[in-house]
N, C-alpha and C positions, 0 to 999 in steps of 0.2 A: 487335107493333110498339111499343106504349107501353113495354113492359119494356125492349126493346132501346134505344129512344130515351133512356130514363131512365139506363140504364147508361152510354151514350156520353156524355151530358151530365155525368155524375159522373166521367168519365175512366176508367171501367172497360171499356176496349175488349176486353180479354181475356175478361171476363165476358160481354160482348155477343156475342163470337164463339162462346163455348162454348154460350150459350143458343141462338144461331142454329143451331148444329149439332144440338142436342137437338131443336129444332122441326123442322128440315128432314129429320132422320132418320125422323120420323114421317110425313112427307108423301111416301110412296113410290108411292102408287097414284093414277092419274088419277081425278077431275079435280084433286084437291088437290095432286098433285105439280107441276101447272102453276104453283102459287103460290110454290113454293120459290125459283126464281131471283129473283122480285121481292123476297122477304125478304132474300136475299143482297145484292141491289142496295141496299136500304135501309141495311144495315150498311156496305157499301163507301162509300156516299155520306156517311154520318154520320162515318166515320173518315177520310174524304178519301183512300181507297185507290183512286185513279183508274185504275190499271192493271187491277185486278180488276173495277172498275166497268165499264170499257169492254169487257172480255172477257165480261161477263155481260149487258150491256144488250139485245143482240139476243134472247137466250134469254128474258129477262124479258118483253120485248115480245111474243114469240111465245106465252108462257104466258098473258099477259093476254088476247091475242086468242083463244086456245083456250078460256079461261074465259068469254069474252064479257063481261068486266068493263071496258068502255071507260072507266068512271069512274075507273079506277086510272091512266090515262095522264097526267092533269095532275100527279100526284105524280112520275111518272117524268120528265116534262118539267122539273119543278122541280129534280130531281137533275141533269139534264143542264145546266140553266142554271147551277147551282153549279159544275159541271165547267168550262164555258166561261169563267165568270168567273175560276176558278182559273188557267186557262192564258192569261188576258188577252184572250180574245175577247169583249169586253164587249157589242158590238152583238148578237151571237148570244144572249148571256145575256138581254139586254133583250127581244129578240123572243120568246124562250121564256117569260119571265115575263109578257109581255103576253098570250100565248096562254093561259097558266094562269089569268090574272086574269079571263078571260071564258069559262072552261070549267067545266062541271059536274064534280063529283068524287064518288067514293063516300064521301068524308069530309064531304060537305056543301058546297054551292056557296060559301057565305060563308066557311067555314073555309079552303078552298083559295085563294079569291080574296084574302082579306085578307093572307095570307102573301105572296102574289105582289106585292100593292101595297106592302107593307112593304119587300120586297127592292128593288122599283123605286125607292121613295123613298130608300132608303139608297144605291143605286148612283148615282142622279142627284146626290145630295148629295156623294158622293165625286168626281163629275165636275165639281163646282161649277156644276151646272145647277140653280140654286136654284128657279127658277120651276117646272120640272117636278117637282122634289122636293116642293115645297109642295103641288102638285096631287095627287101620289100620297098624301101624308100626309093630305090633306083627305078623300080617298076612304077611306083606311084607317080613320081615326078615326070616320067615320060607321058603319063596320061593327064596330069594336071600340074603345070609348071608354075602356077601362081596361086599357091594355097597358104593362107596365113597359118592355119592349123598345122599343115605339113611342115612349114618352116619352124614353127614353135616346137613341134615334137622332134624334128631332126636336130634342132639346137640342143635339146636335152641329151640326145645320143652323142653329139660331138663333144659336149662338155664331159660326159662320162669317159670318152676316149682320150681326154686330156687335150683336145683340140679347141682351145678357148677362143682363138681368133675366128675360126670357122663358126663356132657356136654363136659368137657375137654377130657376125655377118648375117647369119640365118635369122636370129631374133630381130635384128634391125629390119630385115625384109618383112617379117611378120608385123612389126610395129608400123612400118610405112603403109601397109595395106589396111591396118585396123586403127590408125591414129584418130580417125573421126567416127569410129564405130560406137554403137550404144554402149555406155559404160555399165549397163545392167547385165550385159552378156557375160557369162562365165569365161568364155574364151578371151574376150577383151581384157578382163581383169587379169587373167593368167599371163597374157602377152605383155601387158603393161608392167606387171610385177617382175617378170623375168627381164624385160628390157631395162628397167630401172636398176636392177642389180649390176648392170654393166656400166652404169653412168658414174 
């Protein structure tokens, strides 16, 4: 999963797809074959291939149930939340992220929850629901106090609130964490662009 995620973040979707095929070709016998649809789902969600995502989600869910790995479901719910947000069903996305935020995951409860709180904070910010956004950011930063993405998203909220000094301090923190990051990463580009606006 880490290899696939890294390839997608670097824009190498064809490499991620090829790697996926290499891995799933090895997962031919139960119980490991039950894991293959979930891996496919990860790639489809990462590449925003929602048609294949929707065609695979039931099989992935069945595979998770066959494996008895209920801790994988929060990640699947996160993917579904991304899909609902992509098609404009924001309330459905929010409800799923709230579910994920309070669920245990095979990746670790904090790891899964903090991502969900981040997404909730971002969505509420985009909806101009500043009070709820601040509440979600407060929970997130209690769990992860050194997050470049968190600082970047929180900076946007502060700017919307007219708190430009706080917005600058936050994007400066994000920049300091990412100043040597790979410039092919979308997050790096967004942080640099926002930081340069304040120079």
